ROGUMI-618928 format. One record per atom (N, C-alpha, C): residue number from 1; x, y, z; chain. Coordinates in Angstrom, 2 decimals, decimal comma. Example, Ala and Ser with C-alpha at 12.3 -4.5 7.8 and 13.67 -1.06 7.14 Angstrom:
2
{1; {13,19; -5,69; 7,80}; "A"}
{1; {12,30; -4,50; 7,80}; "A"}
{1; {13,20; -3,30; 7,80}; "A"}
{2; {12,85; -2,25; 7,08}; "A"}
{2; {13,67; -1,06; 7,14}; "A"}
{2; {12,90; 0,03; 7,87}; "A"}
//
This chain:
114
{1; {63,09; 52,05; -188,28}; "A"}
{1; {64,81; 52,03; -188,17}; "A"}
{1; {65,72; 53,32; -187,50}; "A"}
{2; {66,38; 53,92; -186,50}; "A"}
{2; {67,10; 55,60; -186,48}; "A"}
{2; {68,15; 54,91; -187,23}; "A"}
{3; {68,77; 55,61; -188,28}; "A"}
{3; {69,80; 56,02; -188,66}; "A"}
{3; {70,85; 56,69; -189,07}; "A"}
{4; {71,75; 57,01; -187,95}; "A"}
{4; {72,10; 58,35; -187,98}; "A"}
{4; {72,55; 58,70; -189,23}; "A"}
{5; {72,42; 60,24; -189,89}; "A"}
{5; {72,84; 60,22; -191,47}; "A"}
{5; {74,03; 60,11; -191,64}; "A"}
{6; {75,41; 60,67; -191,20}; "A"}
{6; {76,52; 59,99; -191,82}; "A"}
{6; {76,48; 58,49; -191,63}; "A"}
{7; {75,55; 57,32; -191,22}; "A"}
{7; {76,05; 56,36; -190,99}; "A"}
{7; {75,05; 55,65; -192,05}; "A"}
{8; {74,18; 56,04; -192,77}; "A"}
{8; {73,32; 55,46; -194,37}; "A"}
{8; {73,85; 56,20; -195,25}; "A"}
{9; {74,61; 57,56; -195,02}; "A"}
{9; {75,16; 57,64; -196,30}; "A"}
{9; {76,59; 56,85; -196,70}; "A"}
{10; {77,17; 56,16; -195,06}; "A"}
{10; {78,44; 55,11; -195,44}; "A"}
{10; {77,84; 54,04; -196,06}; "A"}
{11; {76,97; 53,97; -194,91}; "A"}
{11; {75,89; 52,24; -195,90}; "A"}
{11; {75,99; 52,47; -196,99}; "A"}
{12; {74,89; 53,18; -198,08}; "A"}
{12; {74,49; 53,17; -199,11}; "A"}
{12; {76,03; 53,27; -200,03}; "A"}
{13; {76,82; 53,55; -199,22}; "A"}
{13; {77,92; 53,74; -200,26}; "A"}
{13; {79,02; 52,60; -200,62}; "A"}
{14; {78,56; 51,90; -199,49}; "A"}
{14; {79,26; 50,73; -199,58}; "A"}
{14; {78,52; 49,81; -200,47}; "A"}
{15; {76,67; 49,81; -199,96}; "A"}
{15; {76,27; 48,66; -200,27}; "A"}
{15; {76,03; 48,92; -202,52}; "A"}
{16; {76,98; 50,35; -202,72}; "A"}
{16; {76,65; 50,30; -203,95}; "A"}
{16; {78,00; 49,94; -204,43}; "A"}
{17; {78,71; 49,52; -203,94}; "A"}
{17; {80,06; 48,80; -204,12}; "A"}
{17; {80,31; 46,98; -204,12}; "A"}
{18; {79,49; 46,37; -202,91}; "A"}
{18; {79,17; 45,78; -203,22}; "A"}
{18; {78,16; 44,77; -203,53}; "A"}
{19; {78,19; 43,40; -203,56}; "A"}
{19; {76,74; 42,46; -203,15}; "A"}
{19; {76,42; 41,12; -203,66}; "A"}
{20; {76,02; 39,98; -202,60}; "A"}
{20; {76,62; 38,98; -202,51}; "A"}
{20; {75,75; 38,45; -203,55}; "A"}
{21; {76,48; 37,23; -203,59}; "A"}
{21; {75,76; 36,17; -205,40}; "A"}
{21; {76,48; 34,54; -204,80}; "A"}
{22; {75,64; 33,68; -205,26}; "A"}
{22; {75,46; 32,62; -204,71}; "A"}
{22; {77,30; 31,63; -204,44}; "A"}
{23; {77,86; 32,51; -205,15}; "A"}
{23; {79,29; 32,11; -204,96}; "A"}
{23; {80,41; 32,24; -203,80}; "A"}
{24; {79,97; 33,47; -203,73}; "A"}
{24; {80,56; 34,64; -202,73}; "A"}
{24; {79,61; 35,61; -201,96}; "A"}
{25; {78,33; 34,90; -201,11}; "A"}
{25; {77,09; 35,58; -200,27}; "A"}
{25; {78,22; 37,18; -199,19}; "A"}
{26; {77,49; 37,88; -199,35}; "A"}
{26; {77,44; 39,17; -197,78}; "A"}
{26; {77,05; 38,77; -197,06}; "A"}
{27; {78,49; 39,12; -195,73}; "A"}
{27; {77,99; 38,73; -194,56}; "A"}
{27; {77,66; 40,42; -194,48}; "A"}
{28; {76,07; 40,41; -193,38}; "A"}
{28; {75,66; 41,63; -192,92}; "A"}
{28; {76,32; 41,42; -191,43}; "A"}
{29; {76,23; 43,22; -190,93}; "A"}
{29; {76,89; 42,80; -189,46}; "A"}
{29; {75,67; 44,37; -188,97}; "A"}
{30; {74,75; 43,35; -188,26}; "A"}
{30; {73,50; 44,63; -187,51}; "A"}
{30; {74,42; 44,80; -186,08}; "A"}
{31; {74,32; 45,81; -185,50}; "A"}
{31; {74,52; 46,16; -183,88}; "A"}
{31; {72,85; 47,11; -183,02}; "A"}
{32; {72,66; 46,17; -181,87}; "A"}
{32; {72,00; 46,96; -181,58}; "A"}
{32; {72,34; 47,50; -180,03}; "A"}
{33; {72,11; 48,15; -178,98}; "A"}
{33; {72,23; 48,68; -177,85}; "A"}
{33; {72,88; 47,29; -177,30}; "A"}
{34; {72,56; 46,25; -177,35}; "A"}
{34; {72,90; 45,20; -176,50}; "A"}
{34; {73,22; 43,84; -177,28}; "A"}
{35; {72,52; 43,50; -178,70}; "A"}
{35; {73,10; 42,72; -179,16}; "A"}
{35; {74,04; 42,59; -180,42}; "A"}
{36; {74,45; 42,07; -181,15}; "A"}
{36; {75,25; 42,00; -182,02}; "A"}
{36; {74,37; 40,57; -182,97}; "A"}
{37; {74,52; 40,92; -184,09}; "A"}
{37; {73,14; 39,87; -185,38}; "A"}
{37; {74,49; 39,79; -186,29}; "A"}
{38; {74,49; 38,94; -187,09}; "A"}
{38; {75,44; 38,33; -188,05}; "A"}
{38; {74,53; 37,73; -189,53}; "A"}
{39; {74,12; 38,03; -190,49}; "A"}
{39; {74,04; 37,06; -191,27}; "A"}
{39; {74,57; 37,17; -193,20}; "A"}
{40; {74,58; 36,11; -192,96}; "A"}
{40; {75,42; 35,34; -194,60}; "A"}
{40; {73,87; 35,87; -195,92}; "A"}
{41; {73,91; 36,74; -196,72}; "A"}
{41; {73,29; 36,76; -198,03}; "A"}
{41; {73,73; 36,68; -198,59}; "A"}
{42; {72,52; 35,85; -200,15}; "A"}
{42; {72,80; 35,75; -201,48}; "A"}
{42; {71,79; 36,66; -201,82}; "A"}
{43; {72,16; 37,75; -202,10}; "A"}
{43; {71,17; 39,14; -202,71}; "A"}
{43; {70,32; 39,00; -204,33}; "A"}
{44; {71,17; 37,66; -204,91}; "A"}
{44; {70,67; 37,97; -206,35}; "A"}
{44; {69,14; 37,48; -205,39}; "A"}
{45; {68,99; 35,92; -204,94}; "A"}
{45; {68,11; 35,60; -204,71}; "A"}
{45; {67,41; 35,84; -204,16}; "A"}
{46; {68,67; 37,28; -202,72}; "A"}
{46; {67,19; 37,94; -201,36}; "A"}
{46; {66,68; 37,09; -200,60}; "A"}
{47; {68,07; 35,54; -200,17}; "A"}
{47; {68,05; 34,91; -199,16}; "A"}
{47; {69,31; 35,24; -198,08}; "A"}
{48; {68,31; 34,88; -196,87}; "A"}
{48; {69,43; 34,51; -195,49}; "A"}
{48; {69,98; 32,99; -195,58}; "A"}
{49; {71,58; 33,18; -196,10}; "A"}
{49; {71,56; 31,54; -195,77}; "A"}
{49; {72,19; 30,87; -194,68}; "A"}
{50; {72,62; 31,96; -193,80}; "A"}
{50; {73,13; 31,77; -192,28}; "A"}
{50; {73,01; 32,75; -191,30}; "A"}
{51; {72,46; 32,40; -190,32}; "A"}
{51; {72,89; 33,69; -189,67}; "A"}
{51; {73,06; 33,19; -188,52}; "A"}
{52; {73,62; 34,10; -186,82}; "A"}
{52; {74,29; 33,73; -185,80}; "A"}
{52; {73,89; 34,87; -185,00}; "A"}
{53; {73,98; 35,26; -183,80}; "A"}
{53; {73,85; 36,48; -183,14}; "A"}
{53; {74,07; 36,00; -181,77}; "A"}
{54; {74,28; 37,03; -180,86}; "A"}
{54; {74,87; 36,97; -179,54}; "A"}
{54; {73,61; 36,64; -178,35}; "A"}
{55; {72,58; 36,60; -179,20}; "A"}
{55; {71,21; 36,22; -178,52}; "A"}
{55; {71,00; 34,45; -178,45}; "A"}
{56; {71,69; 33,71; -179,48}; "A"}
{56; {71,63; 32,75; -179,37}; "A"}
{56; {72,96; 31,98; -178,50}; "A"}
{57; {73,51; 32,80; -178,60}; "A"}
{57; {74,87; 32,51; -177,66}; "A"}
{57; {74,56; 32,43; -175,84}; "A"}
{58; {73,44; 32,56; -175,40}; "A"}
{58; {72,51; 33,21; -174,75}; "A"}
{58; {72,93; 34,30; -173,83}; "A"}
{59; {73,33; 35,23; -174,31}; "A"}
{59; {74,43; 36,45; -173,73}; "A"}
{59; {73,38; 37,07; -173,23}; "A"}
{60; {73,33; 37,97; -172,15}; "A"}
{60; {72,88; 38,43; -171,18}; "A"}
{60; {71,94; 39,75; -171,68}; "A"}
{61; {72,66; 40,90; -170,73}; "A"}
{61; {72,61; 41,80; -171,78}; "A"}
{61; {73,42; 42,96; -172,56}; "A"}
{62; {74,29; 43,07; -172,31}; "A"}
{62; {75,16; 43,50; -173,62}; "A"}
{62; {76,54; 42,62; -174,19}; "A"}
{63; {76,55; 43,41; -175,08}; "A"}
{63; {77,47; 42,01; -175,70}; "A"}
{63; {79,43; 43,08; -176,38}; "A"}
{64; {80,33; 42,12; -175,21}; "A"}
{64; {81,35; 42,20; -175,12}; "A"}
{64; {81,97; 41,96; -176,31}; "A"}
{65; {83,48; 42,44; -177,02}; "A"}
{65; {84,48; 42,20; -178,00}; "A"}
{65; {84,84; 41,08; -177,93}; "A"}
{66; {84,98; 40,64; -176,85}; "A"}
{66; {84,87; 38,77; -176,34}; "A"}
{66; {83,61; 37,74; -176,82}; "A"}
{67; {82,62; 38,17; -176,99}; "A"}
{67; {80,92; 37,70; -177,31}; "A"}
{67; {81,03; 38,09; -178,79}; "A"}
{68; {81,62; 38,74; -179,63}; "A"}
{68; {81,73; 38,71; -180,97}; "A"}
{68; {82,16; 38,19; -181,25}; "A"}
{69; {83,36; 38,04; -181,00}; "A"}
{69; {84,04; 37,08; -181,76}; "A"}
{69; {83,89; 35,74; -181,65}; "A"}
{70; {83,37; 34,87; -180,86}; "A"}
{70; {82,15; 34,34; -180,62}; "A"}
{70; {81,30; 33,69; -181,94}; "A"}
{71; {80,47; 35,15; -181,74}; "A"}
{71; {79,68; 34,88; -183,02}; "A"}
{71; {80,57; 35,23; -183,98}; "A"}
{72; {81,40; 35,57; -184,87}; "A"}
{72; {81,87; 35,38; -185,36}; "A"}
{72; {82,27; 33,63; -186,26}; "A"}
{73; {82,91; 33,31; -185,03}; "A"}
{73; {83,23; 31,75; -184,91}; "A"}
{73; {81,67; 31,28; -185,66}; "A"}
{74; {80,78; 31,34; -184,86}; "A"}
{74; {79,28; 30,39; -184,98}; "A"}
{74; {79,38; 30,56; -186,26}; "A"}
{75; {79,32; 31,85; -186,98}; "A"}
{75; {78,16; 32,27; -187,92}; "A"}
{75; {79,47; 31,13; -189,11}; "A"}
{76; {81,03; 31,22; -188,97}; "A"}
{76; {81,34; 30,73; -189,60}; "A"}
{76; {81,69; 29,27; -189,66}; "A"}
{77; {81,61; 28,46; -188,50}; "A"}
{77; {81,15; 27,47; -188,25}; "A"}
{77; {79,48; 26,81; -189,30}; "A"}
{78; {78,70; 27,34; -188,61}; "A"}
{78; {77,73; 27,60; -189,83}; "A"}
{78; {77,92; 27,46; -191,41}; "A"}
{79; {78,63; 28,57; -191,71}; "A"}
{79; {78,47; 28,27; -193,22}; "A"}
{79; {79,47; 27,39; -193,66}; "A"}
{80; {80,61; 27,29; -193,18}; "A"}
{80; {81,28; 26,33; -193,44}; "A"}
{80; {80,51; 24,70; -193,34}; "A"}
{81; {79,79; 24,40; -192,43}; "A"}
{81; {78,78; 23,40; -192,76}; "A"}
{81; {78,06; 22,99; -193,76}; "A"}
{82; {77,21; 24,48; -194,54}; "A"}
{82; {76,41; 24,53; -195,20}; "A"}
{82; {77,69; 24,67; -196,67}; "A"}
{83; {78,54; 24,86; -196,71}; "A"}
{83; {79,53; 24,50; -197,88}; "A"}
{83; {79,65; 26,68; -198,23}; "A"}
{84; {80,17; 27,06; -197,49}; "A"}
{84; {80,66; 28,20; -198,04}; "A"}
{84; {81,45; 28,22; -196,96}; "A"}
{85; {82,49; 29,49; -198,25}; "A"}
{85; {83,90; 29,67; -198,02}; "A"}
{85; {84,37; 30,90; -198,06}; "A"}
{86; {83,90; 31,84; -199,19}; "A"}
{86; {83,57; 32,64; -199,28}; "A"}
{86; {83,02; 33,80; -199,20}; "A"}
{87; {84,00; 35,00; -198,87}; "A"}
{87; {82,40; 36,03; -198,47}; "A"}
{87; {82,21; 36,92; -198,29}; "A"}
{88; {81,94; 38,26; -198,95}; "A"}
{88; {82,61; 39,42; -198,86}; "A"}
{88; {81,25; 40,36; -197,49}; "A"}
{89; {82,82; 40,89; -196,74}; "A"}
{89; {82,05; 41,46; -195,39}; "A"}
{89; {81,67; 43,26; -195,47}; "A"}
{90; {80,52; 43,80; -195,38}; "A"}
{90; {79,61; 44,72; -194,99}; "A"}
{90; {79,23; 44,81; -193,77}; "A"}
{91; {79,92; 45,29; -193,21}; "A"}
{91; {79,99; 46,46; -192,39}; "A"}
{91; {78,68; 47,51; -191,98}; "A"}
{92; {78,69; 47,19; -192,88}; "A"}
{92; {76,45; 47,95; -192,60}; "A"}
{92; {76,71; 49,90; -192,67}; "A"}
{93; {78,31; 50,17; -192,48}; "A"}
{93; {77,90; 51,76; -192,16}; "A"}
{93; {78,95; 51,84; -190,88}; "A"}
{94; {79,06; 50,74; -189,94}; "A"}
{94; {79,04; 50,75; -188,77}; "A"}
{94; {81,23; 50,79; -188,53}; "A"}
{95; {82,44; 51,35; -188,13}; "A"}
{95; {83,52; 52,00; -188,52}; "A"}
{95; {83,94; 50,55; -187,96}; "A"}
{96; {84,83; 50,01; -188,65}; "A"}
{96; {85,30; 48,74; -188,58}; "A"}
{96; {86,46; 48,45; -186,81}; "A"}
{97; {86,18; 49,13; -186,05}; "A"}
{97; {86,85; 48,79; -184,83}; "A"}
{97; {85,46; 48,20; -183,71}; "A"}
{98; {86,34; 47,13; -183,11}; "A"}
{98; {85,75; 46,97; -181,86}; "A"}
{98; {84,96; 46,06; -182,19}; "A"}
{99; {83,34; 45,46; -181,70}; "A"}
{99; {82,68; 44,90; -181,72}; "A"}
{99; {82,98; 43,86; -183,50}; "A"}
{100; {82,71; 45,06; -184,36}; "A"}
{100; {83,11; 44,39; -185,28}; "A"}
{100; {83,96; 44,02; -186,52}; "A"}
{101; {84,84; 44,77; -185,72}; "A"}
{101; {86,23; 43,99; -186,64}; "A"}
{101; {86,84; 41,92; -185,33}; "A"}
{102; {86,05; 42,76; -184,43}; "A"}
{102; {86,08; 41,38; -183,34}; "A"}
{102; {85,20; 39,93; -184,12}; "A"}
{103; {84,05; 40,42; -184,41}; "A"}
{103; {83,55; 39,38; -185,33}; "A"}
{103; {83,68; 39,30; -186,30}; "A"}
{104; {84,49; 39,88; -187,39}; "A"}
{104; {85,23; 39,73; -188,88}; "A"}
{104; {86,61; 38,30; -188,23}; "A"}
{105; {87,26; 39,08; -187,31}; "A"}
{105; {88,24; 38,02; -186,63}; "A"}
{105; {88,09; 36,63; -186,49}; "A"}
{106; {86,60; 36,53; -185,65}; "A"}
{106; {86,70; 35,64; -185,38}; "A"}
{106; {85,89; 34,80; -186,59}; "A"}
{107; {85,20; 35,03; -187,51}; "A"}
{107; {84,49; 34,12; -189,18}; "A"}
{107; {85,76; 33,76; -189,79}; "A"}
{108; {86,86; 35,06; -189,89}; "A"}
{108; {88,18; 34,39; -189,83}; "A"}
{108; {88,42; 33,02; -189,54}; "A"}
{109; {88,53; 32,99; -188,41}; "A"}
{109; {88,88; 31,74; -187,79}; "A"}
{109; {88,81; 30,90; -187,68}; "A"}
{110; {87,22; 30,46; -187,97}; "A"}
{110; {86,79; 29,52; -188,51}; "A"}
{110; {86,68; 29,10; -189,53}; "A"}
{111; {87,39; 29,65; -190,60}; "A"}
{111; {87,76; 29,54; -191,64}; "A"}
{111; {86,64; 30,27; -193,44}; "A"}
{112; {86,11; 31,10; -192,69}; "A"}
{112; {85,56; 32,12; -194,03}; "A"}
{112; {87,11; 32,77; -194,87}; "A"}
{113; {86,90; 32,91; -196,03}; "A"}
{113; {87,70; 33,72; -196,48}; "A"}
{113; {87,12; 34,94; -196,47}; "A"}
{114; {88,28; 36,55; -196,52}; "A"}
{114; {87,02; 37,27; -196,86}; "A"}
{114; {88,73; 38,80; -196,67}; "A"}
//
């Protein structure tokens, strides 16, 4: 995976400060050129608890801000169903703007607290 140097530096700084626990797991966001993915991870066990992506929602080619918000809502719906209500948000080195912000807003609307 080719990360830009600046994004890798930012990502490492974020991950040094936050970690997901069983009580408060971590939401990790990944954007490709065409899709957006989100996972809720328990870092202590190293397990992915819940995941959602634009591919699951039947996205064609490009992910829009509206579709990112739907991914966030879908992730929150799955998380609440599995008993997760409070999380830590890991933007994974991306700027908190546009699609990443829309995903976070959708997750908040779905009932997650962070």
